[in-house]
C-alpha positions, -999 to 999 in steps of 0.1 A, spaced: 138 -234 -73 113 -244 -47 90 -220 -28 96 -225 10 59 -218 17 50 -251 -1 67 -272 26 64 -248 56 51 -268 87 17 -259 99 15 -232 127 19 -248 161 32 -281 146 68 -274 156 76 -283 192 94 -259 215 117 -286 228 155 -290 220 161 -309 188 178 -315 155 163 -307 121 170 -318 85 162 -301 52 159 -324 22 159 -316 -15 134 -329 -41 154 -362 -44 152 -368 -6 189 -360 -1 197 -343 32 212 -308 23 213 -292 58 214 -304 94 210 -280 123 202 -280 160 183 -257 183 176 -251 219 140 -245 209 129 -259 175 99 -236 169 116 -202 167 146 -216 149 127 -233 121 103 -204 118 132 -181 111 139 -200 79 104 -192 65 105 -154 66 107 -132 36 137 -143 14 150 -108 12 156 -109 49 177 -141 49 214 -144 44 221 -153 7 234 -187 16 204 -194 38 180 -183 11 197 -206 -14 193 -235 10 156 -230 17 148 -226 -20 168 -258 -28 150 -278 -1 117 -295 -6 109 -306 29 120 -302 65 118 -327 94 129 -327 130 138 -350 159 131 -339 195 158 -348 221 160 -344 259 189 -319 263 211 -296 243 240 -321 248 220 -348 230 212 -323 203 249 -316 198 257 -353 196 229 -361 172 238 -331 149 274 -343 147 263 -379 139 240 -367 111 265 -343 96 290 -372 94 264 -396 80 247 -374 54 275 -350 44 250 -322 37 260 -298 10 250 -266 29 267 -275 62 303 -264 70 325 -290 52 357 -301 69 381 -317 44 404 -331 71 385 -359 89 413 -384 92 425 -397 125 460 -385 134 488 -408 145 499 -411 181 529 -428 196 517 -458 216 534 -481 242 514 -513 247 519 -517 285 491 -542 285 513 -568 268 539 -590 285 566 -575 263 555 -539 257 558 -526 221 564 -491 208 543 -484 176 523 -458 157 485 -460 164 455 -443 151 418 -442 161 402 -449 195 424 -455 225 427 -490 240 428 -498 277 463 -504 290 481 -486 262 501 -454 269 496 -427 243 517 -397 233 507 -372 207 489 -367 184 514 -359 158 509 -343 124 527 -370 105 537 -406 112 572 -399 101 576 -374 129 569 -402 154 593 -426 137 621 -400 138 616 -395 175 615 -432 182 646 -439 161 665 -414 183 652 -429 216 657 -465 207 694 -460 211 688 -453 248 656 -472 254 658 -503 232 622 -513 235 608 -537 209 590 -522 179 584 -554 159 549 -569 152 537 -599 171 543 -621 141 579 -611 138 584 -615 176 569 -650 176 590 -660 146 622 -648 163 614 -668 194 608 -699 173 641 -697 155 661 -683 184 675 -655 164 667 -618 168 658 -594 140 682 -568 127 674 -542 154 684 -567 180 719 -570 163 725 -533 160 715 -525 196 681 -508 189 662 -536 206 669 -553 238 659 -586 221 636 -601 248 625 -625 221 657 -645 225 661 -639 263 688 -612 262 667 -594 288 639 -607 310 603 -596 307 607 -575 339 638 -558 326 621 -551 292 591 -536 310 614 -513 330 629 -501 297 594 -494 284 584 -475 315 616 -454 313 607 -446 277 572 -435 288 587 -413 316 610 -396 291 582 -390 266 560 -376 294 586 -349 301 605 -363 331 638 -358 313 661 -339 337 668 -366 362 674 -392 335 699 -369 317 717 -361 349 720 -398 357 735 -405 323 760 -377 326 771 -390 360 776 -425 346 796 -410 317 819 -391 341 824 -423 362 832 -443 331 857 -417 319 873 -416 354 877 -454 354 893 -452 319 863 -470 303 863 -447 273 842 -469 250 814 -469 276 818 -432 282 816 -425 245 785 -446 242 768 -427 270 779 -394 254 762 -404 222 731 -415 241 729 -381 258 732 -364 224 704 -385 210 681 -377 239 689 -340 236 681 -341 198 648 -358 206 640 -331 232 648 -303 207 621 -316 184 595 -309 212 606 -277 229 587 -267 261 561 -240 254 539 -242 285 550 -247 320 537 -272 346 534 -301 321 502 -287 307 480 -309 285 459 -286 262 446 -282 226 448 -247 212 424 -239 183 425 -208 162 406 -195 131 413 -172 102 382 -164 81 366 -143 55 331 -142 40 335 -175 21 361 -197 38 377 -203 71 410 -219 81 413 -239 113 446 -246 130 451 -268 161 482 -272 182 483 -303 205 503 -296 237 511 -326 259 534 -323 289 540 -287 281 554 -296 246 538 -291 212 534 -328 201 515 -322 169 498 -297 146 468 -301 123 446 -279 102 420 -277 75 401 -252 54 363 -251 53 338 -235 30 313 -213 49 284 -226 30 261 -217 59 256 -184 77 279 -191 107 299 -168 129 333 -175 147 316 -191 177 297 -214 154 329 -224 135 346 -232 168 317 -254 178 318 -272 144 356 -276 147 353 -291 182 327 -316 169 350 -325 140 381 -328 163 367 -349 192 335 -365 178 356 -392 160 372 -406 191 401 -382 196 413 -379 232 402 -348 250 429 -330 270 423 -312 303 422 -278 287 408 -267 253 417 -231 244 396 -214 217 393 -178 202 355 -176 209 332 -197 230 302 -215 214 268 -201 223 256 -216 246 288 -229 260 276 -252 287 263 -281 265 296 -282 246 316 -281 278 294 -309 292 298 -329 260 336 -326 261 337 -335 298 316 -366 291 341 -377 264 371 -372 287 355 -387 318 365 -357 339 361 -319 339 373 -301 307 382 -264 309 369 -248 277 379 -211 276 396 -182 259 432 -176 270 435 -141 285 472 -136 295 506 -152 297 522 -181 278 489 -196 266 478 -163 251 512 -160 233 510 -195 220 474 -188 208 487 -159 188 512 -183 171 484 -207 163 464 -177 149 493 -167 126 495 -203 113 458 -202 105 462 -169 86 490 -183 66 471 -214 58 441 -194 46 463 -172 24 481 -202 9 448 -220 3 433 -189 -15 464 -187 -37 458 -223 -49 420 -222 -48 416 -192 -71 432 -210 -100 414 -242 -92 379 -227 -90 384 -208 -123 398 -238 -140 370 -262 -129 343 -237 -139 359 -232 -173 362 -270 -178 325 -276 -170 314 -247 -193 336 -260 -221 319 -295 -218 285 -279 -217 292 -259 -249 308 -288 -268 279 -312 -260 253 -284 -264 239 -289 -229 213 -266 -213 235 -261 -182 269 -271 -169 270 -307 -157 275 -303 -119 272 -341 -114 291 -364 -139 290 -402 -137 315 -423 -156 314 -461 -162 341 -485 -172 343 -523 -178 373 -544 -167 381 -581 -170 411 -605 -175 406 -624 -207 369 -627 -201 371 -637 -164 361 -617 -133 341 -592 -154 333 -561 -133 323 -525 -139 329 -492 -120 309 -461 -115 327 -429 -104 311 -396 -96 325 -360 -100 305 -331 -85 315 -296 -93 346 -310 -111 358 -328 -80 358 -365 -73 332 -376 -47 345 -410 -37 317 -417 -12 294 -420 -43 316 -445 -62 300 -479 -69 312 -513 -81 293 -539 -102 296 -575 -109 284 -585 -144 257 -611 -137 237 -613 -169 260 -635 -189 294 -653 -189 324 -643 -210 338 -612 -226 314 -586 -242 321 -550 -232 291 -536 -251 267 -560 -235 283 -554 -201 279 -517 -205 242 -521 -214 237 -543 -183 254 -518 -159 236 -487 -172 203 -506 -170 208 -517 -134 220 -483 -122 190 -464 -137 165 -491 -129 173 -486 -93 170 -448 -97 136 -452 -112 124 -476 -86 134 -452 -58 120 -422 -75 86 -438 -83 81 -448 -47 61 -422 -28 79 -432 4 112 -421 -13 133 -438 13 119 -473 12 142 -497 -7 135 -524 -32 154 -556 -31 191 -551 -30 208 -555 -63 243 -541 -61 271 -553 -39 268 -540 -4 235 -522 -12 215 -540 16 222 -510 39 195 -488 22 167 -477 42 140 -462 61 162 -447 88 171 -418 64 205 -428 51 213 -417 16 205 -443 -10 230 -456 -35 213 -446 -67 189 -419 -57 204 -390 -76 206 -387 -114 237 -372 -132 235 -343 -156 261 -361 -178 268 -398 -182 302 -407 -196 311 -442 -208 347 -454 -214 346 -463 -251 334 -452 -286 303 -456 -307 294 -492 -296 295 -485 -259 276 -452 -263 250 -469 -284 246 -496 -257 242 -470 -230 217 -450 -251 197 -482 -257 196 -489 -219 183 -454 -212 157 -455 -239 144 -489 -227 139 -473 -192 123 -441 -207 150 -418 -194 155 -388 -217 168 -361 -194 204 -374 -189 231 -363 -214 253 -390 -226 287 -392 -243 317 -416 -246 354 -409 -245 375 -432 -268 410 -438 -257 429 -439 -290 424 -404 -302 405 -390 -271 374 -384 -292 341 -376 -276 312 -396 -291 276 -387 -289 247 -411 -294 234 -413 -330 263 -392 -344 286 -406 -372 314 -382 -363 329 -375 -330 332 -342 -312 369 -332 -311 379 -310 -282 412 -290 -285 441 -308 -268 446 -277 -246 409 -278 -235 402 -279 -198 370 -297 -206 388 -325 -224 413 -327 -195 384 -330 -170 367 -358 -191 401 -376 -192 405 -374 -155 369 -388 -150 376 -416 -175 410 -425 -160 395 -425 -124 368 -449 -136 394 -471 -152 416 -471 -120 386 -480 -98 375 -508 -122 410 -523 -124 415 -523 -87 382 -540 -81 389 -566 -108 423 -573 -94 409 -577 -59 383 -602 -71 409 -622 -90 432 -622 -60 404 -635 -38 395 -662 -63 431 -674 -67 439 -674 -30 406 -690 -18 416 -716 8 401 -751 14 380 -738 42 363 -711 21 340 -735 4 329 -755 35 292 -749 39 281 -731 70 316 -720 80 320 -682 81 350 -660 84 350 -659 122 349 -697 127 375 -702 99 399 -679 118 391 -697 151 400 -731 136 433 -720 121 443 -701 152 435 -732 174 454 -757 152 481 -734 138 480 -748 103 458 -764 77 479 -796 79 472 -800 116 435 -791 110 432 -817 84 446 -844 107 423 -834 136 394 -857 147 358 -845 151 362 -845 189 393 -823 186 374 -799 162 346 -796 188 371 -782 213 373 -750 193 349 -723 206 319 -719 184 323 -752 166 295 -777 172 295 -814 164 276 -810 131 299 -783 119 330 -803 130 317 -833 110 312 -811 79 347 -797 82 363 -831 87 344 -846 57 352 -816 35 390 -817 43 393 -855 41 378 -855 6 404 -832 -8 440 -838 -18 465 -819 4 480 -789 -15 517 -788 -22 537 -768 3 541 -731 -5 575 -717 -14 589 -683 -5 602 -673 -39 625 -647 -25 644 -670 -2 637 -705 -16 623 -717 17 594 -741 20 565 -727 41 548 -755 60 528 -754 92 534 -717 95 573 -722 97 597 -717 68 621 -747 64 654 -746 45 651 -760 10 675 -768 -18 685 -738 -39 658 -732 -65 665 -733 -102 657 -702 -121 620 -701 -127 610 -700 -164 598 -666 -176 561 -664 -182 543 -639 -203 527 -611 -183 490 -611 -179 470 -585 -198 442 -567 -181 415 -553 -204 399 -521 -192 
């Protein structure tokens, strides 16, 4: 436990300007990020008598070892920088939102010649019409499936659309009437666009006139004894009404708004959000957060707005909340900047919006109650599991950070290793790492384990020994070149309390030898053998046998199995890339972008191989020297045999499948074996 007075800034050193500050622990990890209208009074408040601080704040300042700040021009800039740093560093003492995924929206690509209806996530694109967001992608597909009967807009990918145009035959949806089949000319581009615009009008809430028009057409068809047409129109009307029932009108005047409500106690808070578009509830989302910092309802609302809109989510005209952030103007200005027009951020006072807010509030209360029902058992179980591990291995304290390592290969090829991290009994996937075995060729799990442990802890020692703590030695692991002086967390900066290896005595001995060679004696080590689920300790002739009903053994098994899964997936990925490497992959000086440009320009490798140097130079980004290199590389190789679609027996050549003779039954081959 650190004494805050040891790192308290000198009097007068803290500016009075707006800014963002970061507290770091002894390992340099950012543990808290905050913002302030004036940095001096805010930071000074952390260094008062610990008895006067909130318990969580006192824990944070005694865990920290340093504090730093960045001055910005306005409170809006402070808000933006605070959000960026919270997303980047994931500080343990900040409010943690578990739901940071992007939510799906129904999109109509009106920027294409033949607009397409599809599910999209992420940032909005110009020329695309969006509806939503929805809580689940299946909710969009159910709605679209009902509407395609009336508005048969294409939903196929560009590849399927191009293929259908080439063969002159529509896909299944074209045959069953759920696509107008513009790919084969059943409707013109203008007619198809009109269908897409009608689809958008209906989704935007302009449904009354369209339904009346269909009912009039049905009556006319029945009067003219065209009963089949009348029945089809009747079914279309029914489909549209069912789609409308899924999104009942809750707010008048085609309101676009997001309603956010909270339910909280001293430790946790549940956030619920209803997305209302065109007066209808289009989607719902929610999450539960730990109140690891001293924050009130207004502060939780501000954090929730950062979480919701900071990742690129579209901002509606109105945002209704239970409490306004303090101060509110920077947040309102930030939201308006994201939207590009004025955003009304307020608390609903009366009418339908207040009633709907009460519904959102009830959903938040139910979500918090359900979470607590599940969480009580989870917290107790994880705590008991960690304590059982500490008792069985005779550790001084419970292992809050556990790292597990596994080796994977296929008959000695593509040898890789994985490192997974569990903190407080939960997987922390952002800390997972992958290794390629570089020290030798062939199969040797013990030697591989020694290499991996040595590399991981050598990096830890290098980073710890540097007084500049955030400077980085030469990158050693895959993707590790991003480490740095700009404050991002380093790959191997934090040691575990317990190191677990997948294996028995040999693997444990190899890991112990690696730690001894580096002089590391403060990390506990054990191995978990698969056959009998025995726990092996270094230097012991007999294993530690945990009861089969032990929560500690179950946690170790989950850690080991996760390391195995992560290693296997990496090994399979490497093997797949090696086996599918194309002829262009080994051409010197030719990167991924220019390879794609070449294949897109010529359409197939066969045509590319037949191209001259002058024709290659016509491709954007390809100079004469590169063109000569590509031509020489391709001319020196024997053309590969055409690929065969094993499902249909068709030969795939030049990007087009051609009919082939029926294939004889392929001989059965022994399945490959992957060694963990």
